[in-house]
C-alpha positions in Angstrom: 10.2 0.2 31.5 8.9 -3.0 29.6 10.9 -6.1 29.2 12.2 -6.7 26.2 11.9 -10.4 24.7 13.5 -11.9 22.1 12.2 -13.3 19.2 13.3 -15.2 16.1 13.8 -18.2 14.3 15.0 -20.2 16.9 12.4 -19.2 19.3 11.0 -22.8 21.5 7.9 -23.9 20.3 4.2 -23.7 22.1 4.5 -27.4 23.2 7.9 -26.8 24.5 7.3 -23.8 26.7 3.9 -25.7 27.4 6.0 -28.5 29.4 7.4 -26.3 31.6 3.7 -25.8 32.4 3.5 -21.7 32.4 -0.2 -20.9 32.3 -0.7 -17.6 31.4 2.1 -18.0 28.3 0.0 -21.2 27.6 -3.1 -19.6 27.1 -1.6 -16.7 25.1 0.1 -19.3 22.3 -3.4 -21.2 21.8 -5.3 -17.7 21.6 -3.1 -17.2 18.8 -3.3 -20.6 17.2 -4.2 -20.7 13.6 -6.6 -23.0 12.6 -6.2 -23.1 8.6 -2.4 -22.8 8.6 -2.3 -26.6 8.2 -3.8 -25.7 4.7 -1.4 -23.5 3.3 0.7 -24.7 0.9 3.7 -23.7 2.9 3.8 -22.5 6.3 3.5 -18.4 6.9 5.7 -16.4 8.8 4.6 -12.6 9.1 7.8 -12.0 7.8 7.5 -13.6 4.6 4.7 -10.6 3.5 7.2 -8.5 2.5 6.8 -4.6 2.0 3.7 -3.6 0.1 3.5 0.2 0.6 0.1 2.3 1.0 -1.3 4.4 -1.5 -3.5 7.3 -1.3 -5.5 8.4 -4.4 -7.2 11.4 -5.0 -9.4 13.0 -7.7 -9.4 16.3 -7.8 -11.4 18.6 -11.0 -7.8 18.2 -13.9 -6.2 15.4 -12.3 -5.6 11.9 -10.2 -3.1 12.1 -7.6 -1.1 9.0 -6.0 0.6 9.2 -3.1 2.8 6.8 -1.0 5.1 6.7 1.7 8.2 5.3 0.3 10.9 5.9 3.1 14.3 4.3 2.4 13.5 3.3 -1.3 16.1 5.3 -4.1 14.8 6.4 -7.3 17.1 3.9 -9.0 15.1 1.4 -7.5 11.6 2.4 -8.2 10.0 1.9 -11.6 6.7 3.5 -12.6 5.1 3.1 -16.1 1.9 3.4 -17.8 0.6 0.9 -20.2 -2.8 2.0 -21.9 -5.2 2.5 -18.8 -3.1 0.7 -16.1 -0.6 2.7 -13.9 2.2 0.2 -12.3 4.3 1.3 -9.5 7.0 -1.2 -8.6 10.3 -0.9 -6.7 12.0 -2.5 -3.7 13.4 -1.9 -0.5 16.5 -3.5 1.0 17.2 -5.0 4.3 19.7 -3.9 6.1 22.6 -6.4 6.8 21.8 -8.4 10.1 25.5 -9.0 12.0 25.8 -11.9 14.1 27.4 -10.1 16.9 24.0 -7.9 17.0 21.0 -8.9 19.2 17.6 -7.5 17.9 14.7 -7.5 20.1 12.2 -6.3 17.4 12.6 -7.0 13.9 9.2 -5.1 12.7 10.3 -3.2 9.7 9.2 -4.9 6.0 11.0 -5.1 3.3 11.4 -6.7 -0.4 9.8 -6.2 -4.0 6.4 -4.7 -4.5 4.4 -4.1 -7.3 1.0 -1.8 -7.4 -1.4 -1.6 -10.4 -4.3 1.0 -11.1 -6.4 1.0 -13.4 -7.4 4.6 -14.4 -10.9 5.6 -16.0 -11.1 7.4 -19.3 -10.3 10.6 -20.3 -6.8 10.7 -18.7 -4.0 12.4 -20.3 -1.3 9.5 -20.4 1.4 12.0 -22.5 1.2 14.4 -19.7 2.3 12.5 -16.4 4.3 13.5 -13.8 6.1 11.9 -10.5 8.2 13.2 -7.7 9.9 11.3 -5.4 11.1 13.7 -2.4 11.5 13.2 1.5 10.1 9.6 0.9 7.0 10.3 -0.7 6.2 9.5 -4.1 3.7 11.8 -5.9 2.1 10.8 -9.3 -0.1 13.4 -11.2 -1.9 11.9 -13.8 -3.9 14.8 -15.5 -7.4 14.6 -17.0 -7.6 15.2 -21.2 -9.2 18.9 -21.4 -12.6 17.3 -23.3 -12.8 15.1 -20.5 -13.4 18.1 -18.1 -17.0 18.1 -16.6 -19.0 21.0 -18.6 -21.7 23.0 -17.0 -24.9 22.4 -18.7 -27.4 25.3 -18.1 -31.1 24.6 -17.3 -34.0 26.3 -20.2 -37.2 26.7 -19.3 -39.5 24.6 -21.1 -41.3 25.9 -24.2 -44.5 26.9 -22.7 -43.3 28.7 -19.4 -40.9 30.8 -21.4 -44.1 32.4 -23.6 -45.6 33.0 -20.3 -42.7 34.6 -18.5 -42.5 36.9 -22.1 -46.4 37.8 -21.5 
């Protein structure tokens, strides 16, 4: 069984740990060093990244289908809008309340407010779009206009060859 290591805001710095001279830990900390951290306007923490849902976008003959896994998000915390040719999905994933008497050994889930926007191509039917949130999966269906559907064009033989074929 693996050992659980508690990590958090009060974790000792690399220099404090180095003073006790643990060579393997020192090397591990050095490989994780970000040389550009000082150039950032503020100290970046992975927990500040927030929640950014991943989308799957698929085109079929009749529509564009957008799917996203949104576990733990309620319908009331979701806003889907279509303005012109821009589809925007916004929402929030609320963080569970942390209690002082609980010990976290891993804190990897992300929370926060998110917005994702997609530019739709010409020929979408903005009047007939549907959205469904079922079992934590958001599905948005943006239909294509019938006149935007591809039309099959048959080939005609060149004029000279058509006359020879009849003869």
